[in-house]
MARTOR-501836 format. One record per residue: x, y, z of N, C-alpha, C in turn. Coordinates in steps of 0.02 Angstrom, whole numbers, padded with zeros to 5 digits, always signed. Each point is the difference from the previous one (the first is absolute). Example, Ala and Ser with C-alpha at 12.3 -4.5 7.8 and 13.67 -1.06 7.14 Angstrom:
+00660-00284+00390-00045+00059+00000+00045+00060+00000;-00018+00053-00036+00042+00059+00003-00039+00055+00037;
# end
This chain:
-00461-00412+01014-00039+00058-00023-00041-00019-00062;-00050+00040-00012-00040-00007-00061+00022+00055-00048;+00029-00021-00057+00035+00046-00045-00030-00004-00070;-00015+00059-00028-00024+00005-00069+00058+00017-00045;+00009-00038-00054+00051+00013-00051-00035+00011-00066;+00000+00061-00025-00029+00013-00067+00054-00015-00052;-00022-00027-00058+00048-00022-00050+00038-00061+00023;-00032-00041+00042+00035-00056+00032+00017-00057-00046;-00028-00002-00060+00018-00053-00048+00054+00023-00049;+00023+00060+00009+00053+00026-00043+00069-00026+00019;+00050+00022-00036+00069-00020+00012+00020+00013+00073;-00005+00063+00021+00021+00018+00068-00051-00024+00051;-00064+00009-00016-00053-00017+00048+00001-00073+00020;+00014-00044-00047+00000-00072+00016+00056-00017+00048;+00058+00032-00009+00056-00011+00047-00016+00028+00069;-00034+00057+00002-00018+00029+00064-00051-00044+00036;-00051-00024-00036-00049-00045+00030+00034-00061+00030;+00047-00029-00036+00035-00060+00023+00038+00015+00065;+00034+00056+00003+00037+00018+00060-00047+00011+00059;-00055+00035-00010-00046+00014+00054-00032-00065+00026;-00016-00045-00046-00028-00065+00021+00051-00040+00039;+00063+00005-00019+00053-00037+00037+00007+00026+00071;-00023+00062+00012+00001+00029+00067-00066-00010+00037;-00044-00042-00029-00063-00022+00030-00054+00055+00003;+00006+00050-00043-00053+00050-00005-00057-00027-00044;-00059+00029+00008-00055-00013-00046+00005+00050-00056;-00002-00023-00062+00012+00043-00058-00060-00002-00046;-00026+00060-00016-00052+00007-00051+00034+00030-00061;-00001-00036-00055+00031+00022-00063-00055+00025-00047;+00006+00064-00019-00047+00029-00049+00037+00009-00066;-00029-00024-00054+00030+00009-00066-00054-00005-00053;+00005+00041-00052-00048-00005-00055+00030-00038-00059;+00063-00023+00008+00036-00039-00051+00010+00037-00065;+00004+00065+00005+00018+00041-00059+00072-00015-00021;+00044-00003+00049+00069-00024-00012+00019-00056+00048;-00036-00006+00055+00013-00055+00047-00016-00067-00032;+00031-00053+00026-00008-00067-00029-00017-00050+00054;-00052-00039-00012-00022-00050+00050+00055-00050+00015;+00042-00016-00048+00053-00049+00013+00049+00025+00052;+00005+00066+00009+00045+00027+00050-00021-00018+00071;-00065-00011+00010-00025-00012+00068-00030-00070+00008;+00008-00043-00051-00029-00067+00004+00023-00037+00063;+00064+00005+00015+00027-00038+00057-00025+00027+00066;-00027+00061+00001-00023+00031+00062-00072-00019+00017;-00037-00023-00050-00072-00010+00009-00017-00058+00047;+00048-00043+00015-00012-00054+00047+00008+00023+00073;+00025+00060+00010+00009+00027+00067-00067+00029+00024;-00024-00025+00057-00065+00023+00025+00001+00073+00022;+00059+00030+00007+00005+00070+00018-00001+00046-00061;-00008-00030-00060+00004+00040-00062-00069+00002-00033;-00019+00060-00020-00064+00010-00035+00013+00043-00062;-00024-00023-00057+00008+00038-00062-00069+00025-00022;-00003+00065-00013-00062+00031-00023+00014+00038-00064;-00039-00013-00052+00008+00038-00062-00036+00067+00009;+00039+00054-00005-00029+00066+00010+00045+00054-00028;-00026+00060-00003+00034+00057-00031+00000+00058+00048;+00059+00026+00017+00004+00053+00050-00024+00068-00026;-00013+00006-00066-00028+00063-00024-00073+00008+00023;-00028-00055+00026-00067+00001+00030+00008-00009+00075;-00041+00034+00041+00006-00007+00073-00007-00073+00022;+00041-00021+00048-00002-00067+00028-00017+00006+00074;-00032-00052+00026-00021+00003+00070+00025-00062+00037;+00047+00009+00045+00025-00054+00042+00002+00026+00072;-00010-00045+00047+00000+00020+00070+00056-00036+00038;+00020+00030+00055+00048-00028+00047+00068-00013-00033;+00019+00043-00046+00067-00005-00030+00052+00029+00049;+00060-00028-00003+00056+00026+00041+00052+00036-00043;+00005-00019-00064+00049+00031-00044-00028-00001-00072;+00020+00050-00040-00016+00001-00071+00064+00013-00039;+00016-00045-00046+00054+00011-00048-00031+00014-00068;+00012+00059-00028-00029+00017-00065+00052-00009-00056;-00004-00056-00035+00047-00015-00054-00035-00002-00068;-00064+00015-00002-00039-00008-00062+00015+00056-00049;+00030-00017-00057+00009+00046-00056+00044-00034-00052;-00018+00005-00065+00046-00025-00051+00067+00036+00007;+00055-00038-00005+00066+00030+00016+00050-00001-00058;-00010-00042-00050+00047+00000-00056-00026+00047-00055;+00045+00033-00037-00024+00048-00051-00052-00026-00047;+00006-00060-00030-00053-00023-00045-00067-00007+00036;+00002-00022+00063-00063-00011+00037-00033+00065+00019;+00039+00049+00026-00032+00062+00021-00016+00046-00058;+00033-00010-00058-00017+00041-00058-00058-00029-00041;-00017-00063+00014-00055-00032-00037-00066+00037+00011;-00011+00021+00061-00060+00040+00016+00022+00053+00051;+00028+00055-00024+00028+00050+00045-00051+00031+00046;-00062+00007-00023-00052+00028+00043-00013-00046+00060;-00004-00064-00015-00011-00049+00054+00059+00000+00049;+00061+00005-00027+00059+00003+00043-00004+00058+00048;-00017+00059-00026-00005+00059+00043-00055-00009+00052;-00056-00027-00021-00055-00010+00048+00020-00049+00055;+00036-00053-00018+00022-00048+00050+00046+00033+00051;+00047+00041-00025+00048+00033+00045-00035+00050+00046;-00044+00042-00028-00026+00057+00037-00067-00017+00034;-00050-00022-00038-00063-00018+00031+00008-00061+00045;+00041-00048-00023+00012-00059+00041+00033+00017+00066;+00048+00045-00002+00034+00021+00062-00050+00034+00047;-00041+00044-00028-00051+00033+00041-00046-00051+00034;-00022-00050-00038-00045-00050+00027+00034-00040+00056;+00063-00016-00009+00036-00038+00052+00012+00041+00063;+00012+00064-00009+00009+00044+00058-00066+00007+00038;-00056+00005-00036-00065+00002+00033-00014-00065+00037;+00022-00056-00030-00009-00065+00033+00041-00003+00065;+00060+00028-00002+00040+00004+00061-00038+00038+00054;-00029+00057-00018-00037+00040+00049-00059-00038+00029;-00036-00037-00043-00057-00040+00024+00022-00054+00049;+00063-00021-00005+00028-00051+00044+00043+00030+00055;-00023+00056+00026+00034+00034+00056+00070+00023-00018;+00008+00024-00062+00063+00029-00021+00058-00050+00007;-00008-00059-00030+00054-00049+00003+00057+00021-00046;+00062-00021+00015+00056+00017-00044-00011-00024-00071;+00018+00042-00048-00008-00016-00071+00065+00016-00037;+00024-00048-00038+00062+00010-00038-00017+00009-00074;+00028+00052-00029-00007+00013-00072+00064-00019-00036;-00007-00046-00048+00057-00019-00043+00007+00053-00054;+00040+00051+00013+00015+00050-00050+00061-00024-00041;+00031+00044-00036+00048-00022-00050+00056+00052-00011;+00056-00025-00022+00055+00045-00019-00019+00041-00061;-00053-00020-00036-00021+00038-00059-00024+00070+00018;-00015+00012+00063-00020+00068+00019+00058+00049-00008;+00062-00026-00006+00057+00044-00013+00007+00018-00074;-00037-00036-00043+00003+00015-00071+00069-00013-00029;+00021+00044-00045+00068-00003-00029+00042+00045+00044;+00031-00027+00053+00025+00042+00055+00060+00043-00019;+00001+00060+00028+00056+00045-00006+00046-00005+00060;-00021-00038+00050+00041-00015+00059+00017-00073+00000;+00063-00016+00016+00022-00070-00003+00053-00013+00054;-00010-00050+00043-00059-00042+00007-00059+00039+00027;-00059-00032+00002-00060+00036+00019-00014-00008+00075;-00005+00056+00034-00021+00001+00070-00075+00012+00004;-00030-00017+00056-00072+00010+00010-00018+00075-00002;+00047+00043+00015-00014+00072+00000-00003+00029-00071;+00021-00039-00050-00001+00025-00069-00071-00003-00028;-00023+00056-00030-00069+00004-00023-00011-00029-00069;+00054-00015-00036-00008-00035-00063-00003+00045-00061;+00004-00031-00058-00001+00034-00065-00046-00041-00046;-00065+00012+00008-00050-00042-00033-00037+00040-00053;-00008-00030-00058-00042+00029-00053-00073-00015+00016;-00041+00050+00014-00070-00014+00019-00044-00019-00059;+00026+00005-00061-00042-00012-00059+00027-00056-00044;+00048-00039+00024+00031-00051-00041-00036-00067+00004;+00027-00050-00036-00033-00065-00003+00008-00039+00065;+00049+00019+00043+00009-00032+00064-00036+00037+00057;-00031+00057-00016-00026+00044+00052-00056-00031+00040;-00040-00043-00031-00056-00030+00036+00025-00037+00062;+00058-00031-00006+00029-00037+00056+00040+00047+00046;+00046+00039-00030+00043+00044+00040-00041+00049+00040;-00045+00037-00034-00039+00051+00034-00055-00031+00043;-00025-00058-00020-00049-00034+00043+00030-00018+00067;+00061-00027-00001+00033-00018+00062+00019+00061+00041;+00018+00055-00034+00015+00062+00036-00062+00026+00035;-00057-00002-00035-00063+00023+00030-00020-00045+00058;+00014-00065-00006-00016-00046+00055+00041+00017+00062;+00063+00018-00009+00040+00022+00057-00030+00063+00032;-00023+00045-00043-00030+00062+00026-00060-00014+00044;-00045-00043-00023-00060-00012+00038+00016-00039+00064;+00051-00042-00002+00023-00034+00061+00019+00051+00053;+00041+00049-00020+00023+00049+00049-00057+00047+00022;-00048+00013-00045-00057+00041+00020-00043-00036+00052;-00011-00065-00009-00037-00039+00051+00038-00002+00066;+00066-00004-00004+00041-00001+00061-00008+00066+00037;+00003+00055-00037-00004+00066+00032-00071+00015+00025;-00051-00019-00039-00069+00017+00019-00031-00049+00049;+00013-00065-00010-00033-00051+00040+00048-00041+00044;+00064+00016-00003+00052-00038+00037+00002-00074-00022;-00020-00014-00061+00004-00068-00026+00074-00021-00002;+00017-00057+00031+00070-00021+00002+00023-00030-00067;+00019+00044-00045+00021-00023-00067+00074-00019+00001;+00018-00044-00047+00069-00020-00010+00012+00000-00076;+00045+00042-00024+00012+00006-00072+00070-00025-00016;+00004-00049-00045+00065-00025-00024+00006+00014-00074;+00059+00017-00022+00014+00011-00071+00042-00058-00025;-00031-00042-00041+00031-00063-00022+00041+00012-00063;+00063-00021+00001+00042+00002-00059-00003-00068-00035;+00028-00004-00061-00006-00060-00042+00009-00064+00041;-00052-00043-00002+00000-00062+00038-00015-00058-00048;+00031-00057+00014-00007-00057-00045-00002-00064+00042;-00020-00055-00030+00000-00064+00035-00055-00046-00026;-00005-00060+00029-00054-00046-00018-00069+00032+00010;-00048-00024-00039-00069+00025-00002-00009+00061-00044;+00054+00026-00030-00009+00051-00052-00036-00032-00059;-00042+00037-00032-00031-00023-00062+00054+00000-00054;+00012-00057-00032+00052-00003-00052-00011+00051-00057;-00062+00022-00009-00015+00047-00055-00016+00070+00026;+00024+00017+00059-00021+00064+00028+00035+00061-00028;+00053-00011-00038+00032+00056-00034+00054+00036+00039;+00016-00024+00060+00055+00031+00038+00067-00028-00024;+00052+00039+00013+00064-00015-00032+00028-00068+00021;-00005-00019+00064+00028-00064+00022-00038-00058-00032;-00066+00002+00003-00039-00055-00029+00008-00002-00076;+00003+00058-00032+00011+00003-00073+00065-00035-00019;+00055+00020+00032+00065-00027-00018+00005-00075+00012;-00027-00023+00058+00004-00071+00015-00042-00040-00049;-00061+00022-00014-00042-00038-00045+00028+00000-00071;+00027+00056-00022+00030+00003-00067+00060-00048-00004;+00040-00001+00052+00058-00045-00001-00021-00073+00002;-00050-00016+00041-00021-00070+00005-00033-00025-00064;-00030+00045-00039-00034-00021-00062+00040+00018-00062;+00064+00019+00010+00046+00014-00055-00024+00056-00047;-00035+00048+00030-00018+00060-00038+00052+00054+00012;+00003+00049-00045+00045+00056+00012-00017+00035+00065;+00051+00018+00039-00011+00039+00060-00002+00073-00020;-00058+00030+00011-00012+00068-00025+00015+00051+00054;+00047+00044-00016+00016+00056+00044-00026+00064-00033;-00039+00038+00039-00026+00064-00026+00048+00056+00019;+00025+00035-00051+00054+00048+00010+00067-00035-00010;+00053+00031+00026+00066-00029-00009+00021-00046+00057;-00044-00008+00050+00015-00045+00056+00039+00032+00055;+00015+00064-00006+00040+00033+00052-00043+00024+00059;-00067+00000-00009-00043+00019+00055+00007-00051+00057;-00005+00024+00062+00014-00043+00057-00063-00016+00039;+00002-00058+00034-00053-00022+00045+00033-00034+00060;-00037-00003+00055+00023-00034+00060-00049-00055+00015;+00023-00062+00000-00045-00058+00001+00001-00033+00069;-00060-00006+00030-00006-00031+00066-00041-00063-00005;+00023-00052+00036-00037-00063+00000-00061+00005+00044;-00053-00034-00019-00065+00009+00032+00001-00014+00075;+00038-00048+00023+00000-00015+00072+00027+00058+00041;+00049+00037-00028+00025+00059+00034-00054+00053+00007;-00037+00011-00054-00053+00050+00002-00053-00018+00052;-00023-00062+00000-00054-00020+00046+00022+00009+00072;+00063-00015+00015+00026+00011+00068-00003+00074+00018;+00021+00043-00046-00002+00072+00012-00071+00025+00008;-00045-00028-00040-00070+00021+00001-00032-00014+00068;+00010-00061+00026-00030-00017+00065+00034+00038+00057;+00064+00013-00006+00033+00040+00051-00028+00071+00001;-00014+00027-00059-00028+00067-00003-00069+00002+00032;-00041-00050-00014-00067-00003+00029+00004+00000+00076;+00046-00038+00027+00003-00009+00073+00052+00044+00034;+00025+00051-00035+00052+00042+00030-00025+00032+00065;+00041-00005+00052-00021+00019+00067-00009+00076+00008;+00033+00038-00042-00007+00073+00005-00065+00025-00031;-00034-00044-00036-00061+00022-00036+00016+00046-00057;+00060-00008-00030+00021+00043-00055-00046-00008-00060;-00021+00056-00029-00043-00003-00059+00039-00011-00064;+00066+00014+00002+00038+00001-00062-00011+00066-00037;+00012+00002-00064+00020-00057-00043+00071-00025+00014;+00009-00065-00013+00065-00032+00008+00016-00038-00064;+00059+00011-00027+00023-00038-00059+00016-00072+00020;-00024-00048-00039+00019-00070+00006+00026-00023-00067;+00065-00009-00004+00032-00021-00062+00071-00021+00012;+00031-00026-00051+00070-00021+00006+00044+00055-00031;+00045+00029+00040+00040+00056-00026+00056-00020-00047;+00007-00066-00013+00052-00022-00048-00029+00010-00070;+00035+00041-00039-00026+00024-00065+00031-00038-00058;-00042-00018-00049+00023-00033-00061-00028+00037-00060;+00037-00001-00056-00030+00025-00062-00046-00056-00027;-00047+00020-00042-00044-00049-00031+00040-00048-00043;+00051+00025-00033+00043-00043-00042+00037-00051+00044;+00024+00021+00058+00033-00047+00045-00048-00055+00021;-00063+00018+00015-00049-00051+00019-00010-00050-00056;-00005+00023-00061-00009-00045-00057+00059-00048-00006;+00059+00025+00009+00061-00041-00006+00003-00052+00056;-00020+00019+00061+00000-00047+00055-00052-00056-00011;-00059+00019-00025-00051-00051-00014+00025-00049-00052;+00031+00025-00053+00026-00046-00051+00055-00045+00027;+00041+00027+00044+00053-00040+00031-00030-00055+00043;-00056+00014+00033-00031-00049+00045-00045-00049-00036;-00013+00012-00064-00038-00048-00041+00044-00018-00060;+00054-00037+00012+00051-00010-00052-00025-00037-00062;-00055-00037+00007-00026-00036-00058-00037+00045-00049;-00013+00062+00021-00039+00046-00042+00040+00022-00061;-00036+00006-00056+00031+00025-00062-00022+00073-00014;-00030+00031+00050-00025+00069-00008+00057+00049-00012;-00015+00052-00037+00046+00056-00009-00033+00064+00025;+00041+00047+00021-00025+00064+00024-00013+00046-00060;-00060+00029-00002-00017+00049-00052-00025+00063+00034;+00005+00055-00036-00018+00065+00028-00058+00030-00039;-00046+00031+00037-00059+00032-00030-00006+00071+00029;-00038+00044-00033-00009+00068+00027-00030-00001+00070;+00022+00046+00041-00023+00003+00069-00070+00031+00004;-00046-00028+00041-00067+00029+00006+00002+00068+00035;-00055+00038-00006-00004+00065+00031+00001-00003+00076;+00034+00048+00031+00002+00009+00073+00035-00057+00037;+00038-00041-00035+00036-00054+00033+00057+00030+00042;+00002-00013+00066+00052+00032+00041+00070-00025-00017;+00048+00047+00001+00069-00017-00019+00037-00034+00057;-00016+00019+00061+00034-00030+00059-00052-00015+00053;+00016-00048+00043-00044-00017+00055+00042-00037+00052;+00008+00032+00058+00038-00029+00055-00025+00029+00065;-00019-00043+00048-00027+00027+00063+00055+00019+00049;-00012+00053+00036+00037+00013+00062-00041-00033+00055;+00028-00051+00034-00038-00037+00050+00023+00016+00071;+00031+00058+00008+00022+00021+00067-00058-00002+00050;-00058+00025-00020-00057+00002+00045-00024-00070+00019;-00002-00046-00048-00022-00068+00015+00049-00034+00049;+00064+00014-00008+00049-00028+00046-00010+00028+00071;-00012+00065+00004-00007+00032+00065-00066-00017+00034;-00055+00004-00037-00067-00009+00030-00021-00073+00007;+00022-00042-00047-00025-00069-00002+00054-00052+00013;+00063+00021+00003+00054-00048+00005+00001-00047-00059;-00018+00027-00058-00009-00042-00060+00049+00019-00055;+00025-00050-00034+00035+00009-00064-00004-00066-00037;+00003+00002-00067-00006-00062-00039+00058-00047+00012;-00014-00065-00002+00050-00051+00013+00018-00042-00061;-00046-00006-00048+00008-00048-00055+00036+00033-00059;+00060-00024-00018+00035+00029-00058-00035-00018-00065;+00014+00039-00052-00036-00007-00063+00004-00071-00029;+00059-00028-00003+00006-00066-00032-00038-00054+00038;+00000+00004+00066-00037-00050+00040-00075+00007-00014;-00025+00061-00001-00071+00011-00014-00018-00020-00071;+00044+00016-00047-00014-00018-00070-00002-00076-00009;+00043-00035+00035-00001-00074-00006-00069-00027+00019;-00028+00023+00056-00066-00023+00021-00055+00021-00049;+00008+00059-00028-00051+00026-00046+00004-00037-00067;+00060-00014-00024+00008-00038-00062-00030-00069+00007;+00012-00033+00057-00028-00067+00010-00076+00002+00002;-00028+00052+00030-00073+00007+00001-00027+00007-00071;+00030+00044-00040-00023+00009-00069+00012-00062-00042;+00055-00033+00012+00014-00062-00038-00055-00051+00012;-00023-00006+00062-00055-00046+00015-00066+00023-00030;-00008+00066-00009-00062+00026-00028-00009-00018-00073;+00056-00007-00035-00006-00012-00073+00010-00074-00018;+00013-00043+00049+00007-00071-00014-00067-00032-00017;
# end
């Protein structure tokens, strides 16, 4: 198939491109390198089925004879999406609209939207099911991302109802692995880089807030299964690891796995609207996709630590 991947040079997009190429598809990678990195796709550029185009989905794009569209373009870590919140919102909402219009121009090809667990906000339901509408502050510092992704889900479903566009919506929970930007500001990359460089490991709040960490290969498998699901299910479907850890536990595990580190754990005030808990209910993914995560935290962390270790050598 001929497949368009927006945000294809990003952390998740680069892994998706690699998987699709391994299945002998032709892949067009669109990225404006706002947060995507060329080094993530360097190894793919020798594949004759791979094409990289520098472009921005906030502007209309024109491609013909596409078979699938994966929309992954959007800054995803808090420092990145808060750097230019207006641009983040435009990427989520205007970008989604442009990609849906592109699907229609290509005979309504299936389109997958990479949504996020952030649409649940600081949840009052735990674990979070897809039927939960969330608890989101529409005016906070995270709102550009949270509400942008919520609006993107809305327009997906509106296109489905009005034009029968075959949309696929996944809600991604905390994901980590190689190809993360070491400076992207997410908790896994922060802790590993701080430990490897003997800086204090900074926990915001008291560390009791929880997260569920999924290794990137598990997510990519779930993502492609959702795109190709035989029922034509639109979702949304949660993709995440239901094994829950506190942020303090994660810091302690990272230090244990980097025994040469002299880092100490320090605590700082918690930022606004930081969710206290985050854990997916993946019943729907199990039922609809036959999917559940396979990689335990320590195994995934080992691969991620080695990747970051090589980055700073």
